[in-house]
Structures are given as C-alpha cells and as structure tokens.
C-alpha positions as CSV (number, residue, x, y, z in Angstrom):
1,M,0.0,0.0,0.0
2,A,1.3,3.4,-0.9
3,A,2.1,5.8,2.0
4,E,-0.5,8.5,2.6
5,P,0.6,12.0,1.4
6,V,1.6,14.4,4.1
7,A,-0.3,17.7,4.2
8,P,1.8,20.7,3.3
9,E,0.9,22.4,6.6
10,S,2.2,19.5,8.6
11,I,5.5,19.7,6.8
12,A,5.7,23.5,7.5
13,S,5.0,22.9,11.2
14,D,7.8,20.4,11.5
15,P,11.0,22.3,12.3
16,F,13.1,19.4,11.0
17,A,11.3,18.9,7.7
18,A,13.7,18.6,4.8
19,E,13.8,21.6,2.5
20,G,15.5,19.9,-0.4
21,L,16.8,16.5,-1.1
22,A,18.7,14.5,1.5
23,L,22.3,14.0,0.5
24,D,21.9,10.2,0.0
25,Q,18.8,10.7,-2.2
26,A,20.6,13.3,-4.3
27,L,23.6,11.1,-4.8
28,E,21.3,8.2,-5.8
29,Q,19.6,10.4,-8.4
30,V,22.8,11.7,-9.8
31,L,24.5,8.3,-10.2
32,A,21.3,6.7,-11.6
33,A,21.3,9.3,-14.4
34,L,24.9,8.8,-15.5
35,R,26.7,6.3,-17.8
36,P,30.4,5.9,-18.4
37,L,32.0,7.8,-21.2
38,D,32.8,5.9,-24.4
39,G,36.3,5.1,-25.6
40,E,39.7,4.1,-24.2
41,E,43.4,4.8,-24.6
42,R,46.6,2.8,-24.0
43,L,49.1,4.5,-21.7
44,P,52.6,3.5,-20.4
45,L,52.4,2.6,-16.8
46,A,54.2,5.7,-15.7
47,A,51.4,7.8,-17.2
48,A,48.5,5.7,-15.9
49,L,48.5,6.6,-12.2
50,G,45.0,7.4,-11.0
51,R,43.3,6.3,-14.2
52,V,40.6,3.6,-14.5
53,S,41.4,0.3,-16.3
54,A,39.5,-0.5,-19.5
55,E,40.2,-4.1,-19.9
56,V,41.0,-7.5,-18.3
57,V,44.8,-7.8,-17.8
58,R,46.3,-11.2,-17.4
59,A,49.8,-12.3,-16.4
60,P,51.8,-13.3,-19.5
61,A,53.9,-15.8,-17.5
62,D,54.6,-17.2,-14.0
63,V,56.1,-14.5,-11.8
64,P,58.8,-14.7,-10.6
65,G,59.0,-17.7,-13.0
66,F,61.4,-19.7,-10.8
67,R,61.7,-20.9,-7.2
68,A,63.7,-18.2,-5.3
69,S,65.4,-18.0,-2.0
70,I,63.7,-15.8,0.6
71,L,66.9,-15.2,2.6
72,D,70.7,-15.4,2.6
73,G,71.8,-18.9,3.6
74,Y,72.4,-22.4,2.3
75,G,70.2,-24.6,0.1
76,I,70.0,-28.3,1.1
77,A,68.1,-31.3,-0.3
78,D,66.5,-32.3,3.1
79,D,62.7,-32.2,2.8
80,T,62.2,-32.2,6.6
81,P,64.0,-30.0,9.2
82,P,67.4,-31.6,9.9
83,P,68.7,-32.1,13.5
84,R,71.4,-30.0,15.0
85,G,74.9,-31.2,14.2
86,S,74.0,-32.1,10.6
87,R,76.7,-31.4,8.1
88,W,76.8,-30.6,4.3
89,R,79.5,-29.9,1.8
90,V,79.1,-26.7,-0.2
91,R,79.3,-27.2,-3.9
92,G,78.8,-23.6,-5.3
93,R,77.1,-20.3,-5.1
94,A,73.8,-18.9,-6.4
95,A,72.9,-15.2,-6.4
96,A,70.1,-13.0,-7.9
97,G,70.8,-12.8,-11.6
98,A,73.6,-15.4,-11.3
99,P,72.0,-18.9,-10.9
100,W,73.9,-22.1,-10.2
101,A,73.2,-24.7,-12.9
102,G,73.9,-28.0,-11.0
103,T,71.7,-30.3,-9.0
104,I,72.0,-30.7,-5.2
105,A,72.0,-34.2,-3.7
106,A,71.8,-35.4,-0.1
107,G,74.7,-34.2,2.0
108,E,75.4,-31.3,-0.3
109,A,74.6,-27.6,0.0
110,I,74.7,-24.5,-2.2
111,R,75.5,-21.0,-0.9
112,I,72.5,-19.0,-1.9
113,L,71.6,-15.3,-1.6
114,T,68.2,-13.6,-1.3
115,G,66.3,-13.7,-4.6
116,A,68.5,-16.2,-6.2
117,P,67.0,-19.1,-8.3
118,V,66.9,-22.3,-6.2
119,P,68.9,-25.1,-7.9
120,D,67.3,-28.4,-8.7
121,G,67.3,-30.8,-5.7
122,V,67.1,-28.0,-3.0
123,Q,64.1,-28.5,-0.7
124,R,64.9,-25.8,1.9
125,V,67.2,-22.9,2.7
126,L,69.0,-22.7,6.1
127,A,69.5,-19.1,7.3
128,Q,73.2,-18.3,7.4
129,E,72.8,-17.4,11.1
130,L,72.1,-21.0,12.0
131,V,75.2,-22.7,10.6
132,A,79.0,-22.6,11.2
133,V,81.3,-22.6,8.2
134,E,84.6,-24.3,8.0
135,G,86.1,-24.3,4.5
136,D,83.5,-25.9,2.2
137,V,81.6,-27.6,5.1
138,I,78.7,-26.2,7.0
139,T,77.4,-27.5,10.3
140,L,73.9,-26.8,11.7
141,E,74.2,-25.3,15.2
142,A,70.5,-24.3,16.0
143,Q,67.0,-25.8,15.7
144,V,65.4,-25.4,12.3
145,G,61.7,-24.4,11.9
146,P,59.2,-25.8,9.4
147,N,59.4,-22.9,6.9
148,P,61.6,-24.0,3.9
149,W,62.2,-20.2,3.0
150,I,61.7,-20.8,-0.7
151,R,59.4,-18.6,-2.8
152,S,57.3,-20.5,-5.3
153,A,57.7,-19.9,-9.1
154,H,54.2,-18.3,-9.2
155,E,54.1,-16.5,-5.9
156,E,53.2,-13.1,-7.4
157,A,51.1,-14.5,-10.3
158,A,50.6,-17.6,-12.3
159,A,50.6,-17.5,-16.1
160,D,47.2,-16.2,-17.4
161,Q,46.0,-15.2,-13.9
162,V,43.8,-12.1,-13.9
163,L,45.8,-9.2,-12.5
164,L,43.3,-6.5,-13.2
165,E,39.6,-6.2,-14.0
166,P,38.0,-3.3,-15.9
167,G,36.8,-0.3,-13.8
168,V,39.7,-0.4,-11.3
169,R,41.5,2.8,-10.2
170,L,45.2,2.4,-10.9
171,T,47.3,2.9,-7.7
172,P,51.0,2.7,-7.2
173,A,50.8,-0.9,-5.9
174,T,48.7,-2.0,-8.9
175,L,51.0,-0.4,-11.4
176,G,54.0,-1.8,-9.6
177,R,52.5,-5.3,-9.8
178,L,51.8,-4.9,-13.5
179,A,55.4,-3.9,-14.1
180,G,56.6,-6.8,-12.0
181,C,54.6,-9.1,-14.2
182,G,56.3,-7.8,-17.4
183,L,53.6,-5.4,-18.6
184,A,54.6,-1.9,-19.8
185,A,51.3,-0.4,-20.7
186,V,47.6,-0.6,-19.9
187,A,44.3,0.4,-21.5
188,V,42.4,3.1,-19.5
189,R,39.1,4.8,-19.8
190,P,38.8,8.5,-20.7
191,R,38.8,11.1,-18.0
192,P,35.8,13.5,-18.2
193,R,36.7,17.0,-19.5
194,I,35.4,19.4,-16.9
195,G,34.2,22.9,-17.7
196,L,34.2,25.3,-14.7
197,L,32.3,28.5,-14.5
198,S,32.4,31.0,-11.6
199,S,29.7,33.7,-11.6
200,G,29.1,36.9,-9.8
201,D,29.2,40.7,-10.3
202,E,31.3,41.1,-7.2
203,L,34.2,38.9,-8.5
204,V,37.6,40.3,-9.3
205,A,40.7,38.3,-10.3
206,P,43.3,37.7,-7.5
207,G,46.1,40.2,-7.7
208,E,43.8,43.0,-9.1
209,E,42.6,46.0,-7.1
210,R,39.2,45.6,-5.5
211,A,36.5,48.2,-5.8
212,A,34.0,48.8,-3.1
213,G,31.9,45.6,-2.5
214,Q,34.1,43.4,-4.6
215,I,35.8,40.1,-3.5
216,W,38.7,38.2,-5.0
217,E,37.5,35.2,-6.9
218,S,38.6,32.1,-5.1
219,N,36.1,29.3,-6.0
220,G,37.7,28.6,-9.3
221,T,41.1,28.1,-7.8
222,L,39.7,26.1,-4.9
223,L,37.7,23.8,-7.0
224,E,40.3,23.3,-9.7
225,A,42.9,22.4,-7.1
226,L,40.5,20.1,-5.3
227,L,39.7,18.3,-8.6
228,R,43.4,18.0,-9.3
229,Q,43.9,16.5,-5.9
230,L,41.2,13.9,-6.7
231,G,42.9,13.1,-10.0
232,Y,40.9,15.3,-12.4
233,G,41.8,18.4,-14.4
234,V,39.7,21.3,-15.5
235,A,39.7,21.5,-19.3
236,E,38.3,25.1,-19.4
237,R,37.6,27.7,-16.7
238,R,35.6,30.9,-17.0
239,V,34.4,33.7,-14.9
240,A,31.3,35.7,-15.8
241,A,29.2,38.5,-14.3
242,D,25.6,38.0,-13.3
243,D,24.4,38.8,-16.8
244,P,22.0,36.4,-18.5
245,A,23.6,36.9,-22.0
246,A,27.1,36.4,-20.7
247,L,26.2,33.4,-18.6
248,R,24.2,31.8,-21.5
249,E,27.2,32.2,-23.8
250,A,29.6,30.7,-21.2
251,L,27.4,27.8,-20.4
252,L,26.8,26.8,-24.0
253,A,30.5,27.1,-24.8
254,L,31.4,24.8,-21.9
255,A,28.7,22.3,-22.8
256,D,30.0,22.2,-26.3
257,R,33.6,21.5,-25.4
258,C,33.4,19.6,-22.2
259,D,31.9,16.3,-20.8
260,V,30.7,17.9,-17.5
261,V,29.7,21.5,-16.8
262,V,30.2,22.8,-13.3
263,S,29.2,26.2,-12.1
264,T,29.6,27.9,-8.7
265,G,27.2,30.6,-7.6
266,G,23.9,31.8,-9.2
267,V,21.8,28.8,-8.2
268,S,20.0,30.3,-5.2
269,A,16.7,32.3,-5.4
270,G,18.1,35.9,-5.5
271,D,17.3,38.5,-8.2
272,T,20.6,38.0,-9.9
273,D,20.8,34.2,-9.6
274,W,20.5,33.4,-13.3
275,I,22.2,29.9,-13.5
276,R,19.2,27.8,-12.5
277,P,16.7,29.7,-14.7
278,L,19.1,29.4,-17.7
279,L,19.5,25.7,-17.1
280,A,15.8,25.3,-17.1
281,E,15.5,27.3,-20.3
282,M,18.4,25.6,-22.2
283,G,18.4,22.1,-20.6
284,T,16.8,20.3,-17.7
285,V,16.9,20.9,-13.9
286,S,16.6,17.4,-12.4
287,F,16.6,18.7,-8.8
288,W,17.4,21.8,-6.8
289,K,18.2,22.3,-3.1
290,L,19.9,20.0,-0.7
291,F,18.8,19.3,2.9
292,L,22.4,20.0,4.0
293,K,24.6,22.6,5.7
294,P,26.7,23.9,4.1
295,G,25.3,23.4,0.5
296,R,21.6,24.0,0.3
297,P,21.6,25.9,-3.0
298,F,22.7,23.1,-5.3
299,A,21.3,22.1,-8.7
300,F,21.8,19.1,-10.9
301,G,20.6,18.7,-14.4
302,W,21.5,18.5,-18.1
303,L,22.8,21.0,-20.6
304,G,23.5,20.1,-24.2
305,G,23.4,16.5,-23.3
306,R,26.1,17.0,-20.6
307,P,25.6,16.5,-16.9
308,F,25.5,19.9,-15.1
309,F,26.4,20.6,-11.5
310,G,25.4,23.9,-10.0
311,L,27.4,24.3,-6.9
312,P,26.7,27.0,-4.2
313,G,28.6,30.3,-4.3
314,N,30.1,30.2,-0.9
315,P,33.5,28.5,-1.2
316,V,33.2,25.9,1.6
317,A,29.7,24.9,0.4
318,A,31.0,24.5,-3.1
319,A,33.9,22.4,-2.0
320,V,31.8,20.2,0.3
321,T,29.1,19.5,-2.3
322,A,31.8,18.9,-4.9
323,L,33.2,16.1,-2.7
324,Q,29.8,14.7,-1.9
325,L,28.2,14.7,-5.3
326,L,30.5,15.8,-8.1
327,W,33.4,13.5,-7.2
328,P,31.2,10.3,-7.2
329,A,29.7,11.4,-10.5
330,L,33.1,11.9,-12.1
331,Q,34.1,8.4,-11.0
332,C,30.9,7.0,-12.5
333,L,31.7,8.8,-15.8
334,E,35.1,7.1,-15.8
335,G,33.5,3.7,-15.4
336,A,34.7,3.1,-11.9
337,E,32.5,2.1,-8.9
338,P,32.1,5.4,-7.0
339,Q,34.1,5.4,-3.8
340,R,32.9,7.8,-1.2
341,L,35.1,9.1,1.7
342,P,35.8,6.5,4.4
343,R,33.9,7.0,7.7
344,L,35.1,6.5,11.3
345,R,33.8,7.2,14.8
346,V,35.4,10.0,16.6
347,R,34.9,11.9,19.9
348,L,34.6,15.7,20.1
349,A,37.6,17.2,21.8
350,A,35.6,20.3,23.0
351,P,31.9,21.2,23.2
352,L,30.0,22.1,20.0
353,R,27.2,24.6,20.1
354,R,24.6,24.4,17.4
355,K,20.8,24.8,16.8
356,P,18.9,21.9,15.3
357,G,17.8,22.5,11.7
358,R,19.7,20.8,8.8
359,P,22.2,17.9,8.7
360,E,25.7,19.5,8.9
361,L,29.1,18.5,7.7
362,V,31.5,20.2,10.1
363,R,35.2,20.7,9.3
364,A,37.6,19.3,11.9
365,H,41.1,18.2,12.6
366,L,42.0,14.6,13.6
367,M,43.7,14.2,16.9
368,V,44.9,11.3,19.1
369,A,44.4,11.8,22.8
370,A,46.9,10.6,25.4
371,D,44.8,7.5,26.0
372,G,44.9,6.7,22.2
373,A,41.3,7.8,21.6
374,V,40.6,9.3,18.2
375,Q,39.3,12.9,18.6
376,A,38.0,15.7,16.5
377,E,38.9,19.4,17.0
378,L,36.8,21.9,15.2
379,A,38.6,23.9,12.5
380,G,37.5,27.3,13.9
381,S,34.4,29.2,12.5
382,Q,32.2,27.0,10.4
383,A,30.9,29.8,8.2
384,S,30.4,28.5,4.6
385,S,32.2,31.6,3.3
386,R,35.4,30.9,5.4
387,I,37.9,28.8,3.4
388,G,40.1,28.7,6.5
389,S,37.8,26.0,7.9
390,L,38.9,23.7,5.1
391,Q,42.6,24.4,5.6
392,G,44.2,21.3,7.1
393,A,40.9,19.7,7.8
394,D,41.0,15.9,8.2
395,L,37.4,15.3,8.9
396,L,33.8,16.2,8.0
397,L,31.8,15.5,11.1
398,E,28.3,14.2,10.3
399,I,25.8,16.0,12.6
400,P,22.1,15.0,12.3
401,A,19.5,17.6,11.6
402,E,17.8,17.3,15.0
403,Q,21.0,17.4,17.0
404,G,21.5,20.4,19.3
405,D,24.5,21.2,21.5
406,L,27.1,18.5,21.9
407,E,29.5,18.2,24.8
408,A,33.1,17.2,24.8
409,G,33.4,13.4,24.4
410,A,30.3,13.1,22.3
411,L,30.7,10.3,19.7
412,L,30.1,11.2,16.0
413,W,30.5,9.6,12.6
414,A,33.0,11.5,10.5
415,Q,34.2,11.3,6.9
416,L,38.0,11.0,6.6
417,L,39.5,13.6,4.2
418,R,42.6,11.6,3.4
419,L,43.3,9.7,0.2
420,P,44.8,6.2,0.2
421,I,48.5,5.9,-0.6
422,F,48.7,2.4,-2.2
C-alpha cells in the first residue's frame, strides 16, 4: 500500500522537515542518471596513475618464474627439518641474476643469496645465522623451523592469472604489480573533461585591485585544485558576471567543449541568480536544493546532453558539495564504482554549540588523545564563506538535523579527508 501523502501544513510545522533532497537521495539520483564515457586509450604505466582500467589484464607468464630463496643462507636437499649437528659440503654459489646450474644431492649444499634461483634438488634454505662454516663444510648449530624459506615460481602470479579487472582505479601498488609481471602499458578509460564557471558581479581576479563591495574570486582556484587533488583536471575555466547573456554564452560554450559542466554561484533564489533559470531554459533541472549545511543551493541537471552541477557560491559549500556529489559522478563517468570518503567514529575534543535544523558537515582536525582515543577538534568558525575552515581539515563531522548542542566526548561519525596511498 502506498504511503499517505503528508499535508503541506504538517511539513511546514515540522522544524526538521527537509527543505530539499537529503544527500543520499541526491547522490542516488545523480548516479542513476549517468553512464560511463565511451572510448579508451593505451598508456605507459608511468602515465597511468589514477586512471581507470578499461580491460581485463592477465599475467603473461609465471612470476617470478622460478623458485627463489627468501633469505641469505644455504640450500639443502633435506625435505624435513634436519637435526642439530647435521653437516653438508658446499658445492657452489647462487645469487640473484647469477644462478647455479647444477643439482644438489643429499649431504650437499649450495651457498644462496636472497632472490637467487633455487637449484634443482634444493628443498629448503637454512638461514646463514644457523650454521657454522669451515672451509667448504657447514654445520647446523641451531634448531630449524618448518618454513623452507623458498618462494614459489608463481608466488606473485601464475601464467594467465587475472591481474586487473575493468573499472579499477590504478594505484602505485597496482602499477608496480603490472610492471613486475612484465607489462609496460595498460588500457584506460577516458577522463571526463570538466568545464568550470564562476559567476558573480562582485568577483575580481586575485592580484587585481578591489572596488567597493568586490571580492577576489577564489572558488575557481579552490575547485580546480580540489579536482586535481582527486585526479581530475579542468579543461576550461571561465568567470562571468551576473548577466544572462554572458552566462548563457559561457554555459553553452562549456557544454559544447566539455563532458561535464560545473558552475559555482547563481543557483539560489536571488534577483541575480540566473544559473538555474538558464539551465531550465536551455536544458533540464533534475533537482534543486539539498537538505544540508553547508550546501543548500545546489542544482543538478543536463545542458546540451552534458551533466550539469550547479554548486553553491560560498566556497566551503562549493567544495563540500563537490566532494559529496560531483566527485562520485566523475568516478561513474570514468567507469569506476564510485568510492565515497571512508567513515570512522570520533569523539569531540571540545563542546560544539549548534541549533537543530539541517544535517551538517563540520570541518575538523583529527587528533589522538593521550589514551589513544581518536578525537576531532573543530577547525574554527564553520561559516560557509570561510575557506580557513577547510585548511588542514582531516574530517567532515556528520551531525544529524535534530542534533542540538554537543558536549566534549560526544561520539560522532566522520568522513575522513585523506586519500589512500597504495
């Protein structure tokens, strides 16, 4: 049975009624509307970091391709741990890149170094610290454990083993493994070309003189740097005044030359907020407004067949909504499964005063208390216009809409603003 509709007056009387889409609902709508971009290119491994794989990659051969010694020592033919006092005569030496070609029999040993191919007949390697050496004879002086200390011929990969599936983000470890398996290049999916527009009559370029009421334009630099940090570049960046004709020309040009159009500012409901009306006129507005702080004035839609993201004009709100919605969308366009920021539980290091209203993402620094507990320290004023709250922030604390004041020690979920290394 369908749920009964809620009367508008009952929504208005609820102080926590959502004005706009909840963040998870908005993300679900965005991702459901997108499909990966067509095409692929083949790149050398050194140029493929951060890209998304476009094909199944298999190992061309066993790797390392031979049994290898894990440590410096002596290879012997004994297949079980020998007792103390056992003796062997050393027949030769094997090193990495310089194998010994003979076969070891019972009572014989081979001096072998880490990474060296293990000669035929060798069943285990004795660590050099366990034996005494007199001329060409070694004597076992300590107890031997069960580990034979021999790496298999296919420890890293067996011939034809799948090393990489399509849609995987290429990390240093992945690229290193491909190189170690003899591969020099990999096919990757195209990265979306991003067009970025900053709008506002009050904007002036950094370095120029400000007139009364003007501010230096920072959103373009902030967002371009954020996207670069996430592995994406901005193909074209524009700044336009709050003039419908100028904004129309800029939006159409970006939609013509880019795969994604992103704007910042002009999506609220003010007299000079032209972006959303222009999108409705020239394309489609799929939804407008988020039930979120910071980030309520956000629009998603389509322009010239390209996905459009209208970010808020306040810089912190623009950066936060870009992380929450634009970044997963770009991953989807690359053909990767969107990965959101990892979450962890943290305790507040100091009280937090707030009024209930909207869910909030609060910028904070990650700390470790003397007892080892993970804590969050607020990054100063949380005004959405203050870029300083982003500077050095490690966390976005997730505060529910109905939550009021919080005391020190309160436990909260937080999104971790740190990218993986390997």
